[in-house]
C-alpha positions as CSV (number, residue, x, y, z in Angstrom):
1,M,-61.3,-54.3,46.4
2,D,-65.1,-54.0,46.8
3,S,-66.9,-56.7,48.8
4,P,-69.1,-59.2,47.0
5,D,-72.1,-57.5,48.4
6,D,-71.0,-54.1,47.1
7,C,-70.3,-55.5,43.6
8,A,-73.7,-57.2,43.4
9,E,-75.4,-54.0,44.6
10,F,-73.5,-51.9,42.0
11,I,-74.4,-54.2,39.2
12,F,-78.0,-54.4,40.3
13,H,-78.4,-50.6,40.2
14,I,-76.9,-50.4,36.7
15,Y,-79.3,-52.9,35.2
16,S,-82.4,-52.5,37.4
17,E,-85.5,-50.4,36.6
18,K,-88.3,-48.9,38.6
19,R,-91.5,-51.0,38.6
20,G,-94.1,-49.5,40.9
21,E,-92.5,-48.6,44.2
22,D,-89.6,-51.0,43.8
23,M,-86.3,-51.2,41.9
24,L,-86.2,-54.6,40.1
25,I,-84.0,-56.3,37.6
26,S,-85.3,-58.3,34.6
27,V,-83.7,-61.7,34.7
28,P,-84.1,-62.3,30.9
29,F,-82.5,-58.9,30.2
30,F,-79.6,-59.6,32.6
31,L,-79.0,-63.0,31.0
32,Q,-79.0,-61.3,27.5
33,V,-76.3,-58.9,28.7
34,L,-74.2,-61.8,29.9
35,K,-74.7,-63.5,26.6
36,E,-73.5,-60.5,24.7
37,S,-70.3,-60.6,26.7
38,G,-69.8,-64.1,25.4
39,L,-71.0,-66.2,28.3
40,R,-73.6,-68.9,27.8
41,G,-76.3,-70.1,30.1
42,N,-74.8,-73.6,30.2
43,D,-71.3,-72.3,31.2
44,H,-70.1,-74.6,34.1
45,R,-68.8,-71.5,35.9
46,L,-72.3,-70.0,36.1
47,E,-74.0,-73.2,37.1
48,S,-74.9,-72.1,40.6
49,V,-76.1,-68.7,39.3
50,M,-78.4,-70.2,36.6
51,K,-79.8,-72.8,39.0
52,A,-80.7,-70.1,41.6
53,L,-82.2,-67.7,38.9
54,K,-84.3,-70.5,37.4
55,S,-85.6,-71.5,40.8
56,H,-86.8,-68.0,41.5
57,L,-88.3,-67.6,38.1
58,S,-90.3,-70.8,38.6
59,E,-91.9,-69.2,41.7
60,D,-92.4,-65.7,40.1
61,R,-93.3,-65.7,36.4
62,T,-92.9,-62.0,36.0
63,G,-89.2,-62.4,35.3
64,Y,-88.2,-59.6,37.8
65,I,-86.3,-60.0,41.1
66,N,-85.4,-57.5,43.8
67,L,-81.9,-56.6,45.1
68,Q,-81.8,-59.2,47.9
69,T,-82.9,-62.0,45.6
70,F,-80.3,-60.9,43.0
71,K,-77.6,-60.9,45.6
72,T,-78.5,-64.4,46.7
73,C,-78.4,-65.7,43.2
74,V,-75.1,-64.2,42.0
75,I,-73.0,-63.7,45.1
76,D,-70.9,-66.9,44.6
77,R,-69.8,-65.8,41.1
78,I,-70.1,-62.1,41.4
79,F,-66.4,-61.2,40.6
80,F,-66.5,-63.4,37.5
81,I,-69.8,-61.7,36.4
82,Q,-68.3,-58.3,37.1
83,R,-65.3,-59.1,34.8
84,A,-67.8,-60.0,32.0
85,L,-69.9,-56.8,32.4
86,K,-66.8,-54.5,32.7
87,G,-65.4,-55.9,29.4
88,D,-62.4,-57.4,31.2
89,F,-62.3,-60.5,29.1
90,I,-59.8,-61.0,26.3
91,I,-62.3,-59.8,23.7
92,P,-63.9,-56.7,25.3
93,D,-66.5,-55.9,22.6
94,F,-67.5,-59.5,21.9
95,L,-70.7,-58.5,20.1
96,K,-68.8,-56.4,17.6
97,F,-66.2,-59.1,17.1
98,T,-68.8,-61.9,16.5
99,S,-70.8,-59.7,14.1
100,K,-67.7,-59.6,11.9
101,L,-67.2,-63.4,12.3
102,K,-70.8,-63.8,11.1
103,S,-70.1,-61.8,8.0
104,L,-67.0,-63.8,7.3
105,Y,-68.9,-67.1,7.7
106,H,-71.5,-66.0,5.1
107,E,-68.8,-64.8,2.7
108,V,-67.0,-68.1,2.9
109,K,-70.2,-70.1,2.6
110,M,-70.5,-69.0,-1.0
111,I,-67.4,-71.0,-1.9
112,T,-68.3,-74.4,-3.3
113,D,-65.0,-75.6,-4.6
114,G,-63.4,-78.8,-3.5
115,Q,-64.1,-82.5,-3.3
116,L,-65.2,-84.9,-0.6
117,S,-62.5,-87.2,0.7
118,D,-62.1,-90.5,-1.2
119,Y,-59.6,-91.8,1.4
120,I,-62.2,-93.4,3.6
121,P,-65.5,-94.5,2.0
122,Q,-67.7,-93.5,5.0
123,L,-66.6,-89.8,4.6
124,Q,-68.1,-89.6,1.1
125,R,-71.6,-89.9,2.7
126,V,-71.3,-86.5,4.4
127,P,-73.4,-83.7,2.7
128,S,-70.9,-81.4,0.9
129,S,-72.9,-78.3,1.9
130,K,-72.1,-78.6,5.6
131,W,-70.3,-75.6,7.0
132,G,-69.8,-74.6,10.7
133,I,-67.6,-72.4,12.8
134,A,-67.2,-72.2,16.6
135,I,-64.9,-70.2,18.8
136,C,-64.0,-70.2,22.5
137,T,-61.7,-67.6,24.0
138,V,-59.3,-68.2,26.9
139,D,-61.9,-66.5,29.1
140,G,-64.6,-69.0,27.9
141,Q,-66.5,-66.5,25.6
142,R,-68.4,-68.6,23.1
143,Y,-69.8,-68.1,19.6
144,S,-70.9,-70.5,16.9
145,I,-72.7,-70.4,13.6
146,G,-73.9,-72.8,10.9
147,D,-73.7,-76.5,11.3
148,C,-71.8,-76.2,14.6
149,K,-73.7,-78.9,16.4
150,D,-73.4,-81.5,13.7
151,K,-71.2,-84.5,14.7
152,W,-68.1,-85.4,12.7
153,C,-65.0,-87.4,13.3
154,L,-61.7,-85.7,14.0
155,Q,-59.5,-87.8,11.7
156,S,-56.0,-86.2,11.6
157,C,-57.2,-83.3,13.9
158,C,-56.8,-85.9,16.7
159,K,-53.0,-85.9,16.2
160,C,-52.4,-82.6,18.0
161,V,-54.4,-83.9,21.0
162,N,-52.5,-87.2,21.0
163,Y,-49.2,-85.5,20.7
164,A,-49.9,-83.1,23.6
165,M,-51.1,-86.1,25.6
166,I,-47.9,-88.2,25.2
167,L,-45.7,-85.2,25.7
168,D,-47.6,-84.6,29.0
169,E,-47.5,-88.2,30.1
170,C,-44.1,-89.4,28.8
171,G,-42.1,-86.2,28.5
172,G,-40.4,-84.8,25.4
173,D,-37.2,-86.7,25.9
174,V,-38.9,-90.1,25.6
175,V,-41.3,-89.0,22.8
176,H,-38.6,-87.6,20.6
177,K,-36.6,-90.8,20.7
178,F,-39.3,-92.2,18.4
179,I,-40.8,-89.1,16.6
180,G,-39.0,-86.2,14.9
181,Q,-40.0,-82.5,14.9
182,E,-39.3,-81.6,11.3
183,P,-41.7,-80.9,8.5
184,S,-41.5,-83.7,5.9
185,G,-42.4,-81.6,2.9
186,R,-44.5,-84.5,1.7
187,R,-48.1,-85.7,1.8
188,Y,-49.5,-86.7,5.2
189,H,-49.5,-90.4,4.2
190,D,-46.1,-90.5,2.5
191,M,-43.9,-93.5,3.2
192,S,-40.7,-91.9,4.2
193,M,-38.7,-91.4,7.4
194,N,-36.0,-89.0,8.5
195,A,-32.3,-89.7,8.6
196,E,-32.6,-91.1,12.1
197,G,-35.2,-93.7,11.0
198,K,-38.1,-91.9,12.8
199,P,-41.3,-90.4,11.5
200,Y,-40.6,-86.8,10.5
201,N,-43.2,-85.4,13.0
202,A,-46.4,-86.4,14.9
203,M,-48.8,-84.6,12.5
204,I,-48.3,-87.0,9.6
205,N,-49.8,-90.5,9.6
206,Q,-46.6,-92.3,10.5
207,G,-46.0,-90.0,13.4
208,G,-49.7,-90.4,14.5
209,I,-49.3,-94.2,14.5
210,M,-46.1,-93.9,16.5
211,A,-47.8,-91.6,19.0
212,C,-50.4,-94.3,19.7
213,A,-47.5,-96.8,20.4
214,L,-46.3,-94.5,23.2
215,M,-49.7,-94.0,24.8
216,K,-50.2,-95.7,28.2
217,T,-48.2,-98.8,27.2
218,D,-49.0,-100.5,30.5
219,L,-52.8,-100.6,29.7
220,R,-54.8,-103.2,27.8
221,P,-56.3,-101.9,24.4
222,A,-59.7,-101.1,25.8
223,A,-58.4,-99.3,28.8
224,R,-55.9,-97.4,26.6
225,F,-58.7,-96.0,24.4
226,T,-60.9,-95.2,27.4
227,H,-58.0,-93.3,28.9
228,A,-57.4,-91.3,25.7
229,R,-61.1,-90.6,25.3
230,D,-61.3,-89.2,28.9
231,R,-58.4,-86.9,28.1
232,Y,-60.3,-85.6,25.1
233,K,-63.4,-85.0,27.3
234,Q,-61.3,-83.0,29.7
235,A,-59.9,-80.9,26.8
236,A,-63.4,-80.3,25.5
237,G,-64.8,-79.2,28.8
238,Y,-66.9,-82.3,29.0
239,E,-68.9,-81.3,25.9
240,H,-69.6,-83.7,23.1
241,I,-66.9,-86.4,22.6
242,G,-68.3,-89.4,20.9
243,F,-67.2,-92.3,18.7
244,D,-68.1,-92.9,15.0
245,L,-68.2,-96.7,14.8
246,P,-69.1,-96.8,11.0
247,T,-66.1,-94.6,10.2
248,F,-63.8,-96.7,12.4
249,L,-64.9,-99.9,10.6
250,S,-64.7,-98.2,7.2
251,E,-61.1,-97.0,7.9
252,K,-60.0,-100.3,9.5
253,E,-61.3,-102.1,6.4
254,S,-59.8,-99.8,3.8
255,G,-56.8,-98.5,5.6
256,Y,-54.2,-100.4,3.5
257,R,-51.9,-97.4,3.3
258,N,-51.8,-97.0,7.1
259,H,-51.1,-100.7,7.5
260,A,-48.3,-100.3,5.0
261,L,-46.8,-97.3,6.9
262,A,-47.0,-99.2,10.2
263,Y,-45.3,-102.3,8.8
264,H,-42.7,-100.2,7.1
265,M,-41.8,-98.7,10.5
266,F,-42.0,-102.1,12.1
267,G,-39.6,-103.5,9.6
268,K,-37.2,-100.6,10.4
269,K,-37.5,-101.4,14.1
270,A,-38.7,-97.9,14.8
271,F,-41.3,-98.8,17.4
272,P,-40.7,-99.2,21.1
273,P,-39.9,-102.7,22.2
274,G,-43.0,-104.9,22.9
275,T,-45.3,-103.0,20.4
276,V,-48.2,-105.1,19.2
277,L,-48.8,-103.6,15.8
278,N,-52.5,-104.6,15.3
279,E,-53.4,-103.1,18.7
280,I,-51.7,-99.8,17.8
281,L,-53.4,-99.6,14.4
282,D,-56.7,-100.2,16.1
283,L,-56.1,-97.5,18.6
284,Y,-55.0,-95.1,15.8
285,F,-58.2,-95.8,13.8
286,Q,-60.3,-95.4,16.9
287,L,-58.8,-92.0,17.8
288,C,-59.2,-90.8,14.2
289,S,-62.9,-91.8,14.6
290,V,-63.4,-89.8,17.8
291,E,-66.5,-87.7,17.2
292,V,-66.8,-84.0,18.0
293,T,-68.9,-80.9,17.0
294,C,-67.5,-77.6,16.1
295,E,-68.4,-76.4,19.6
296,S,-66.5,-79.2,21.4
297,G,-63.7,-78.9,18.9
298,S,-63.3,-75.1,19.6
299,L,-62.9,-76.0,23.3
300,I,-60.1,-78.4,22.5
301,A,-58.4,-75.6,20.5
302,A,-59.1,-73.1,23.3
303,T,-57.5,-75.5,25.9
304,L,-54.3,-75.4,23.8
305,A,-54.6,-71.6,23.4
306,N,-54.9,-71.4,27.2
307,G,-51.7,-73.3,28.0
308,G,-53.4,-76.6,28.7
309,V,-56.3,-75.4,30.9
310,C,-59.8,-75.7,29.6
311,P,-61.4,-72.2,29.8
312,T,-64.8,-73.3,30.8
313,T,-63.7,-75.5,33.7
314,E,-60.7,-73.6,35.0
315,E,-62.7,-71.8,37.7
316,K,-64.5,-74.8,39.0
317,A,-63.5,-76.2,42.4
318,T,-61.8,-79.1,40.5
319,Y,-59.2,-77.0,38.6
320,I,-58.2,-79.0,35.5
321,L,-54.8,-78.8,34.0
322,V,-55.5,-80.9,30.9
323,F,-52.0,-80.7,29.5
324,D,-48.7,-79.5,30.9
325,E,-47.9,-76.0,29.6
326,I,-44.5,-77.2,28.1
327,A,-46.3,-80.0,26.3
328,V,-48.7,-77.4,24.9
329,R,-45.9,-75.1,23.8
330,D,-44.1,-78.0,22.0
331,T,-47.4,-79.1,20.4
332,L,-48.1,-75.6,19.0
333,S,-44.5,-75.4,17.7
334,V,-45.0,-78.5,15.7
335,L,-48.5,-77.5,14.5
336,N,-47.0,-74.3,13.2
337,S,-44.5,-76.1,11.0
338,C,-46.4,-79.4,10.2
339,G,-50.1,-79.1,11.0
340,M,-51.6,-78.4,7.5
341,S,-50.1,-81.3,5.5
342,D,-47.9,-80.2,2.6
343,Y,-49.6,-76.8,2.6
344,T,-48.2,-75.9,6.1
345,G,-45.5,-73.5,4.8
346,R,-47.9,-71.4,2.8
347,F,-50.5,-71.5,5.7
348,A,-47.8,-70.3,8.1
349,F,-46.9,-67.5,5.7
350,E,-50.4,-66.4,4.8
351,V,-52.3,-67.1,8.1
352,G,-49.5,-67.3,10.7
353,L,-51.3,-69.4,13.3
354,P,-50.8,-73.0,14.6
355,A,-53.5,-75.2,13.1
356,K,-54.3,-78.9,12.4
357,S,-56.5,-80.1,9.6
358,G,-58.2,-83.5,9.0
359,I,-59.7,-85.2,5.9
360,S,-63.1,-85.1,7.5
361,G,-63.0,-81.3,6.8
362,G,-62.2,-80.0,10.3
363,I,-59.5,-77.5,11.2
364,L,-58.5,-76.7,14.8
365,I,-56.9,-73.2,14.9
366,V,-55.1,-71.9,17.9
367,I,-54.5,-68.2,18.7
368,P,-52.2,-68.5,21.7
369,N,-53.5,-66.6,24.8
370,V,-56.6,-65.5,22.9
371,M,-58.9,-68.2,21.6
372,G,-59.4,-71.6,19.9
373,I,-61.4,-71.9,16.7
374,C,-62.9,-74.9,15.0
375,T,-64.2,-74.9,11.4
376,W,-65.8,-77.8,9.6
377,S,-66.6,-78.2,5.9
378,P,-66.0,-81.5,4.2
379,L,-65.0,-80.1,0.7
380,L,-61.2,-80.5,0.5
381,D,-58.5,-79.0,-1.7
382,G,-55.6,-80.7,-3.3
383,H,-53.7,-80.7,0.0
384,S,-56.6,-82.5,1.8
385,N,-57.5,-79.3,3.7
386,S,-61.0,-77.9,4.0
387,V,-61.4,-75.3,1.2
388,R,-63.8,-73.2,3.3
389,G,-61.8,-73.6,6.5
390,V,-58.5,-72.4,4.9
391,N,-60.4,-69.4,3.2
392,F,-62.0,-68.5,6.5
393,C,-58.5,-68.4,8.2
394,K,-57.1,-66.2,5.5
395,R,-60.0,-63.8,5.7
396,L,-59.8,-63.8,9.5
397,V,-56.2,-62.6,9.6
398,E,-56.9,-60.0,6.8
399,E,-59.5,-58.5,9.1
400,F,-57.9,-58.9,12.6
401,N,-54.2,-58.7,13.6
402,F,-53.9,-62.4,14.6
403,H,-51.0,-63.3,12.4
404,Y,-47.8,-64.0,14.5
405,Y,-46.0,-61.0,13.1
406,D,-48.8,-58.4,12.8
407,S,-47.3,-56.8,15.9
408,L,-44.4,-55.6,13.8
409,I,-46.6,-53.5,11.5
410,Q,-47.3,-50.0,12.8
411,N,-49.4,-48.7,10.0
412,T,-52.2,-51.2,9.6
413,E,-55.9,-51.1,9.0
414,K,-56.4,-54.4,10.8
415,V,-58.4,-54.5,14.0
416,D,-57.1,-55.8,17.3
417,P,-60.3,-57.1,19.0
418,R,-58.3,-57.6,22.2
419,L,-58.3,-53.8,22.7
420,S,-61.3,-51.8,23.7
421,A,-62.4,-48.9,21.5
422,E,-61.5,-46.5,24.4
423,Y,-58.0,-48.0,24.7
424,V,-57.3,-47.9,21.0
425,Y,-58.4,-44.2,20.8
426,G,-56.2,-43.3,23.8
427,L,-53.2,-45.2,22.4
428,K,-53.5,-43.6,19.0
429,C,-54.0,-40.2,20.6
430,S,-51.0,-40.7,22.9
431,R,-48.7,-41.7,20.0
432,I,-49.8,-38.8,17.8
433,L,-49.3,-36.2,20.6
434,T,-45.9,-37.7,21.6
435,A,-44.7,-37.6,18.0
436,A,-45.8,-34.0,17.8
437,A,-44.0,-33.1,21.0
438,N,-40.8,-34.8,19.8
439,G,-41.0,-33.3,16.3
440,D,-41.1,-36.8,14.9
441,L,-42.5,-36.0,11.4
442,S,-41.9,-39.5,10.0
443,A,-44.0,-41.1,12.9
444,L,-46.8,-38.6,12.2
445,K,-46.8,-39.5,8.6
446,R,-47.4,-43.1,9.6
447,Y,-50.1,-42.2,12.0
448,Y,-51.9,-40.0,9.5
449,H,-53.2,-43.0,7.6
450,C,-54.6,-44.8,10.7
451,G,-55.4,-42.1,13.3
452,N,-57.3,-39.0,13.9
453,M,-54.8,-36.1,13.7
454,E,-57.3,-33.9,15.6
455,A,-57.5,-36.3,18.6
456,I,-57.5,-34.6,22.0
457,D,-56.1,-35.5,25.4
458,Y,-57.7,-35.0,28.7
459,D,-56.9,-31.3,28.6
460,Q,-58.5,-31.1,25.1
461,R,-55.1,-30.3,23.6
462,T,-54.3,-31.5,20.0
463,A,-51.1,-32.4,18.2
464,L,-51.2,-28.8,16.8
465,H,-51.2,-27.3,20.3
466,V,-48.2,-29.5,21.4
467,A,-46.1,-28.9,18.2
468,A,-46.8,-25.1,18.4
469,A,-45.7,-25.0,22.1
470,E,-42.6,-27.0,21.4
471,G,-41.6,-24.9,18.3
472,H,-41.7,-27.7,15.7
473,Y,-42.3,-25.6,12.6
474,N,-42.2,-28.5,10.1
475,V,-44.7,-30.5,12.2
476,V,-47.1,-27.6,12.4
477,K,-46.8,-27.0,8.7
478,Y,-47.5,-30.7,8.0
479,L,-50.5,-30.8,10.2
480,L,-52.0,-27.7,8.5
481,N,-51.0,-28.5,4.9
482,V,-51.4,-32.2,4.6
483,C,-53.6,-33.3,7.5
484,K,-55.9,-30.2,7.1
485,V,-56.4,-29.9,10.8
486,N,-58.4,-27.1,12.4
487,P,-55.8,-24.2,12.9
488,S,-57.5,-22.8,15.9
489,P,-58.9,-25.5,18.3
490,K,-59.3,-24.5,21.9
491,D,-58.0,-26.5,24.9
492,R,-59.9,-26.6,28.3
493,W,-58.3,-23.2,29.3
494,G,-59.5,-21.6,26.0
495,N,-56.0,-21.4,24.5
496,T,-55.4,-22.0,20.8
497,P,-52.1,-23.2,19.1
498,V,-51.4,-19.5,18.3
499,D,-51.6,-18.7,22.0
500,D,-49.1,-21.5,22.9
501,A,-46.7,-20.4,20.2
502,E,-46.8,-16.8,21.5
503,I,-46.3,-17.9,25.1
504,F,-43.1,-19.7,24.1
505,D,-42.0,-17.0,21.6
506,H,-42.0,-19.1,18.4
507,Q,-42.7,-16.2,16.1
508,D,-42.4,-18.2,12.9
509,I,-45.1,-20.6,14.0
510,V,-47.3,-17.6,15.2
511,A,-47.1,-16.1,11.7
512,L,-47.8,-19.4,10.0
513,L,-50.9,-20.1,12.2
514,K,-52.3,-16.6,11.9
515,C,-52.0,-16.9,8.1
516,Y,-54.0,-20.1,8.1
517,C,-56.5,-18.7,10.6
518,T,-57.0,-15.7,8.3
519,S,-57.4,-18.0,5.2
520,N,-60.1,-20.0,7.0
521,E,-62.0,-16.9,8.0
522,E,-62.0,-15.7,4.3
């Protein structure tokens, strides 16, 4: 491995330019390159770098620094910066990926269907035109567009955080004595319990209320809320987590249904012993009124995608494991089957990603080991899910292979943004040449629709070279007849497929290739 000094010097020479007698690097240009990789100037992991660069810029307004100054500024985080510049993050071509997200955002913005929630009076005051998206990858690459800095309350989106929290603090054995793990098949506020007398799952209102009853039972109400809020802040990388008092008061005043659900469970003796119902309902309404932005919401989703570690704080000296990885796994399992109200089954079929919606219009979407996404638009469909948010999710998986089972599909036009363009080309080329070498005509027919049948390897050999050398007459004929490949490409030694066929004495292929070469010349 190169030393930090060597890495810094190498990066400097790539991005520096000659100014007068000296080689200098433009700080604004270098920061723009980092931004295009997905890193932001306020990223906690770059805090020392940004502080040093700004200090030097305040002394020298030209915006240029020399090698020694550059080393001094970046040396503490040089290997992290190197990963960003080499494209070693989960989304190598982040600029290309976010360009497509921008197009999807504007497409979905045109949708104006849906109604504002009438469940809580305060939510009807939100402008219906609001629409924002933010993403955060497991490497902390960030992108946001639209009303992504507007503040809104989580409502039912809080349930996935609460569930992960109690699983982490109490353990699954304790939690699941009081909360089930099955989809109810009913609306989120339906008054029904499973055969064991428990809420069906933690993502409906009954389960959400029960989760609050399991949260830090040894603390007084104020301390309990403070503790939960602090866990939210950890999950959001200490970005905006607030509290919407008007919504809390509005929900507390008009939440007759939730009072009924709570008293129904209380009458069934479903709560843990010693539960004080009014305190639990207050905590439930408080957590539903926790305030986020799309940007802080995407960090919460990314923490779940990253196995319980917040991506933007994981490399700080104070390594933060927000939630235990088993708690995260179990949370995502329930989100997959229960997270989108009575639309969850169709969402799992069409989108194939764990997600949690809320009546404020937010959706937290988790792509495990890849990224977290937060969308917000207050116009809701008949399932109380954001119309624009659901449509965005559908279009996202139409474009990218993020659906759980996309990996099973060989012949697909979907893009995998986790792979660099060079890797994709090499993979397709390798598959095509291997199929040609093995005489696997059925595989070649699949690759024909999504690959370049004239792709070359490092020796500039094509599938036609390989099939001719191996004596696979039907493959050669298919490549010529159907794929219309060049019949006489040359490899790095100057050999054509005819030469290879002659070397290995495949005379039928020699005759076929010469016939095609003659036809091309005519």
